[in-house]
C-alpha positions, 0 to 999 in steps of 0.5 A: 818503805812503800812505792810512793816513798821509794819513788820520792826517795829515788827522785831525791837522789837523782834517778830519772829517765833521760826524756829530753832532747839534750845530753845529760850533764850528770853522765861523764860523756855528757859533761864532756860534750857540754864543757870539755870541748876546746871549740866550745869553751866559751860555754864553760868560761861563761858558766865560771864567770856566772859562778864567780860574778862580782869576784873575778872575771875570767877572760880566757881558759885553756884546757890542759892535761886532766891527769896530775903526774904520778910523781906528785902522788902515790901509785895512780894518777888523780883524775878529774873531769876538767883542768883549765888554766886562765889567762892569768896562769890560775888553775881551775878544776871542774868536776861533776860527781854523781855518786855519793862519797863519804870522803869526797871533801877530803878528795877535793882538798887533795885535788886542790893541794896537788894542783898547787904542788904541781906549780913547783919548779926546780932551782933556786930561781923559783920563789914560790910564785904560786897562782890561785887554784879554783875548785868547782865541784858539781854534786848530784847529792848533798855533802854527808854530815853537812847542812844542805845548801845549794852553794858552799864556798871555802877559803882560808880565813883568820878564825879571829878576824874573819879576814882572808889569810891568803887566796891561793885555794878556793873551793866551791861546792854546788849541790843540785838536790838543793835546786828545788825550783819548778820553773826558771822564772823562780830563779833570782839571778844568773847563777840560780838559772844556770844551775836550774838548767844543768839540773833539768836539761836532761828532760827539757825540749828547749832550754829557757832563759835566753833573755838572761843568758845569751850563752844558752843559744850556743849550749842548745846547739852543742848539747842537742843529742841530734847534733852529736857526731857519730863518735860522740853519739856512741860514746855518749850512749855507752856512758848513758848505759853505765850511768843507768846500770849504776842507778839501777844497782842503787834502786834494786838494793832498795826494791829488794829490801822492800820485797824481802820485807814482805817475806821476812817481816818489815824490820828485817826487810829494812835492815837488809835494804840498809845493808845493801845500800851500805855495801854500795857505798851510799852515805850513812846519812842517806841510808838513815833517810831511806830506812829510818834506822838510827845512826848507831844501827846503820854503823853496826851493819 
């Protein structure tokens, strides 16, 4: 893999420097600053209503404990970015996932099932009056083994008729690598506009699209790095440092493979690069894309 190919690959998996004036939503603390503040919950409320436009309208949300109690799972708490409750008592899980995980779909399903189970009440008076649980999963990677799409929506349907069987579980995956527009002017609707903004705001000097999305003015105020409190700034800088260390580990594995390829021969260098990527937990599909090796070879490493 030459330098040009390396740069193309690292860009495709989300590597970039933070050159803009706004916080990076792919960094844990940046996501929290944008979406996790009670006094600015109208930003999250607006984004949720854009995602589920023409399906449901959320009038209000309340942030609740992010960790499902230990009694509802094995040995450790299930922690996700945000857990909210709507004005109708429905639950909304929101997570930003930056690093590829081969079993993320299973983990997401476990989150949803646990949030449903948490609604159970002791005694004979409760008759399984459960409320719908929404899962919104922002992914800075493509789901392994799936046809890449910007958005995937899942619900329970009858396999023969296609009718919705029940509406207790609703899962939406949004894959940022599939937002390929270079300008917000290419976006066809507000959903595409907000995803374009979230993907690119870490390098923006201003956020476009105010004529379509009034909430952008509030987003600019909240997400501007210069407006952070001292505590927010320190927490954000620590999170950015951890984010960059993780990115550097991925990139270093690729670069070391290239160097070893020069010294030991191209084929062995590619194999070593693939081993390092696999050890870091990068999805097999992405290792195949980066190395050109077959699935069988990657599986044998």
